[in-house]
N, C-alpha and C positions, 0 to 999 in steps of 0.2 A: 504493500500500500504506500502511495506517495504521501509525504507529509509536507504541508504548507504551514509556515509560521508567520504570524503577524508580529513584527518586532516592535519593541518599545523605541520611541523616537529619542535620539540622543543629542540632536543639535539644539543649541541654546540660542534664542528662546525656543522652548519645546513646542512642536507642532501638535495640535490635538486632533487632527484628521486621521482617518483610517482607510486602508485599501478595501476592506470588507466589513460590513456592519454585522451585528449579531444575527439579524434576520437572514442576511445573505449567506453567512456561514451555515446556519441551520438548513437553508435551501440546498446548499452544496452537499451537506451530509445526507440529505434525503434523496438527492438525485444522482450522486456520484459515490458509489460504494467503494471505488478504488482510491478515494481521496479523503484525507483527514486534515482538518484545520486546527491548529493549536495557537493560542494567544499568549504572548509574553506579558507577564504582570506589569501593569502601568497605572499610575494614579492620575495622569493628566489627560488621558484620552477623552474625547467627547462621548464615547460609550464606555461605561464602567466595566470593570472585571465581572461584577455580578450580572450585568446584562448579558455578557457572553456566556457565563455559566448557566444562566436560566435558559439560554438558547441551546444548551447541550454541548458547549464548546469547552474543552479543557484549557484552563489558565494555569500557567506555571512560570517560574522565573527563568528557567534555562530552556532554550530552544535549539540547542546544539544537535539534537537528533532529527531536526527538520531538513528536508531536501531543498526546499525553495523558501526563501525569506522575503516577505513583502514589507516594505517601509514606505514612507512618503518623502521626506527630505533626505539630504545627504547623511550617510552613516559616519559618525566620527571614526577616525582611523583605529583608535584603541578598542572600538566595539566590533570591528569586522572579524568574522569567524573564517579562518582559512578554509579554502576548498569549497565553499558554499556557492549556491546560485542566488543572486540578489536581484530584486526589482525595486528601484526607487528613482527619484529625480536626482541625477548626479550633477547636473549643471557643469558638464565638462565638454560637451560637443562643440561649443564655441571657443574652446581653449581658455576657459575662464581661469585666470592665474590663481585665484583663491582656492580652487579645488584641484590644483596640479598634484599636490601631496596626496590627496585622496586617491586619484587614479593610479599613481605610482604604487601606493600601498595595495590596491586591488590587484595589480599585476604581481607584486611581490608575494602576495598571499595566495596566488593561483585561484583567484575567485572568478566566477562568471558574473558579469554585470549586464543586465538587460535594462535599458533606460526607458521609462514610460514615455519620455518626450520623443523617442525615436520610433515608437510603434505607429506605423502608418498604413493606411489602405493603399491599394495599388496606384491610385491617382495622386498619392502624396499627402492626402488629408490625414491629419493626426487622429488616432483612434480614441485616445484616452487623455484625460486631463481635467483640471479644475477651472479651466478658462471661463466657462459660463458663469460660475459663481464669483470669480474674480471680477467679471464685468458687472454683475449685479451689485456687489459691495462697492466697487470702485465708482460706479455711476452714482450710487446713493451718496457716497462720501463727497463727490464733486458737487452734487446739488446741495448737500449740507453746508459745504464750505462757502458756496456762493450766497446762500441765505445768511450765513453768519457775517460775511463781509458787508453785505448790503443792508442787513436788518429787515428785509422785506418779507421773510417767512422763516420758520424754524423747523429743522429736522433734527432728531436725536441720532446718536451713533447706532450703527446696525446691531452691535452686540447688546444693546439695550432691549432688543427683541429676541425672543427665545427661538424663533424659526422664521422662515421666509413668509409663511402665511401670516404670522403676526406682524411682520414688517409691512406687508401690503396693507394691513388694516390701518397703519399709521398714516397712510397717504390719503385716506378718506377726508374730504373737505379741505384739502390743502389748496390754497389759491396762489398760483405762481405768477410772477410778473412777466411781461413780454420779453423774455430772454431769448437769445439766439445761441444755439448749441451746435458745434461741429462734432460729429461722431466719425472716427476713422477706423477702418478695418472691416474684415468680412468673415472672420473665424468665430470661434466660441466666445472669445472675450467680447467682440462686437455684438454678438447675439444677446449676451447678458446685459450690455449697455442698452440695447434697443428694447429689451424687456422692461427696464426701468422707465425709459422714455414713454413707452406705451402705458404702463401702469400709472404714471403721473399725468397722463392725458396731454402730453406734448405732441404737437402736430408735426408730421414730416412734410418737408417742402423740397422741391427739386433744386439742384445747385444754382440754376439760372435765377430762380425766384429769390433764393437766399442772398445772392450777390446784388440783386437789384432793388430789393424792397425791405422796408421795416414793417413789423407786424404788431397788431394790437393784442397778441396772445403769444404764449411761448411756442417756439418752433425748433426743430433740429433738421440738419441735413446729414445724410449718410454718405460718406465719401469712401468709396472702395478704390482699388488699385488704379483703374482707368480714370478715376476722377482726380487722383493725386499725382500721377506720374506721366510724363510725356517723353517720347523718344527724342533725343537731341537732334536727330537728322530729319525725321518726318513728322514729329509731333504726335505719333500714334502710341498705342499701348498694346502689347501682347504679353499675356501673363507669363507664359513659359520663358519667353525671351527676357523679360524683366528679371525673373528670379535667377536666370543664368548669367545675365550681364547687366546688373543694376546700375553699374557706372556709366552706361550709355543713356541714362535717363535723367531728366530734371524733375524736381518736385515743384508742383504748382500750388501747394497749399498757401504760400505767402499771400496770394490774392484774396484768401478768406480771412486773413488777419484783421482787416479793418471792419469786418462784418460779424465778428464772433465774440461773444461774451464768455462762453465756457467751451473749453476743448476737452473732449472725452477721447483719449487716445487708446485704440485697441489694435494697432497694426503690429505685425511681426517686423523685427528690425535686426539687421546684421551690419557690420561696419562698412560694407560697400554700398549699402542702400542710402540714397540721399535723405538727409534729415528733413523733417517737416518745415523747419526754418533754422536759421543760424542764431547764435547767441546775440550777435549785434542787432538782429531784428527786434529784439526786446526793447531796444532804445528808440525805435521808430515812434514818431509822434502819433501815428495812426495804429499803434499796437493796442487794440481794443480789449484783447483777452484779459480777463481778470482772474479766472480760475482755470487750472489745468489739472485734470485727473489723468496722470500717466499710468494707466492700468497695466500695460505690458511691462512697465517699470524697467527700462534700460537706462542706467545712469549715463549721462552725457550721450544719449542715443538719439532716437527719433525726435525726442523733446530735449534739446540741449540744456534747458534750464532745470532739468531734473539733475540736481547736483548732489544727490545722496538720498538714501532711504529715509522715510519716516516710519512710524510704528502704529500698530492698531490703537494703542493707548493715546498717542499724540500724532494723528495722521496728516496734519497740514503744517507746512512751513511756508515762509515767504521768500521771494527773491527780489531784491531791490532792482528796479528797472534801469537805474543809472550806473550803479556800482557792480551790479550782477552778483552781489554777495548774498548769502543766506541770512534771513532775518526771521523775526517772529511773524506769524501770519496776520493778515487783515490790516496791515499798516498802509497809510497813504503812500503812493509812489512805489508800491510793490505788487507783484502778482502772487497768487497762492498756488502752491504745488501739493498735490497728493500723490505720493510715490511709495506705496506700501508693498513689500515683497510677498506677504502671506495673507492677502485679502480674504481668501475663502475661509480662513480660520474664524472669521466673524459669524459664519453660518456653517459650522463644521459638520453638524449632523446631516443637514440637507446636502452639502457638498460631498460628503462621504457616501451617501446613498447613491447619488448620481454617478460617482466615480466607480463604485463597486458594480453597479449595473452594467457599465461599459466593459469592465473587466470580465464579468461573467459572459456577456453576449459575444464579445469579439476577441478575447485573449485567452481565457482559461483553457479551453479545449486544445488550442494550438500549443499552449505552454506545457500541458500535461502529455500530449500525444507526440510532440516533436515533429520534425520534418516540415516546418512552416517557414515560408519566406518572410512572413511578417516578423516572426520571432528572430529569425536569423539576421535580418537587416537592423533590428533594434539591439542586437548583442554587440556592445562596444568591446568587451573583453570576454574571451572564452578560455576558461581554465588558465588564466594568467597571461594570455596572449591577445594582443590587439587583433581584431578580425579585419579582413580585407577592406570592408566598407569604411574603416576608420584609420587607414594607413596614414592619412594626413596628420594624425595625432602623434606620430612616432616621436618627434623631437620633444613635444609637450610631455609625453609619457616617459621620456628618458629611456627609450628602447632602440 
């Protein structure tokens, strides 16, 4: 029988999400007689040890006897068990310097690493992730920040609501001003942002209207790849070509700057992709944006004035428009930035249910039975060796 272990999160601050909920573990035990799930004792999960035990799942402190270990965030080097197969978000595929030591330890300990971020359908669409709930929480935080800056309405923090359903109830009767919001992206994060736009009753308008008109009610424009980037030669946009050669494109978002009060950023970004604007643009007299929710949260990335993470406890900081230095939020002459790296932790039970559903539907069978292209392409390290898909990481990995 194959044994799967849900490991205790070791990264500080501790993440409280899980890869499988108690109910999902119970379903697996009922429907897969060849599989057993064990949960490592933990006091900080959004689902308690007792909830797992009531679902018939064994909870114990040591999971060394498990074949596959499921986490969420990066596993601290000292907690890695040699020779095991792990699934978690390693944040190494972009050669992030802060996790170089982690990847080298995984190789040294002859571990197999399957990264959730690398699990993709044949068309390149990511299979699994918390992006939808990052979009939900990030959009709410952005709207909350704008309300606090202007004093025109009031929203409380997401984690003051026990779940998504309760959060939605807090929107009843909320009267928003005629604000203009730009939403970027087309993936799960953007879908979460759009969910909040619709729940708040904010009207969608086309890009041409957005650029030409002011409105007596709140509106948003949804800007996807073709709305944001144009080929330097012919002005066109082809998705596959853009992702293969982003340096051949210009970003046209700056034309939206004089017409936007709030930017909700949900686009995927890598270093060769043009930024939405440059830092010097913040000094422009027509830089109208007052609040930026950088939900994809790439420091100095697509939103250059994301100059560092904020936290769930203190999600908003300011950036002075003249000095470009970090300040307290809501000050005159500054813009407010929301850049939290673990947004779904504010709705951990909802986010975990969604994540686990995708795991069971699209990943679990392939993971157990083997021979899957999806699993193979998401395997960064196999038994201590970089796989061929990740040869570009050799120098980073020190091999």
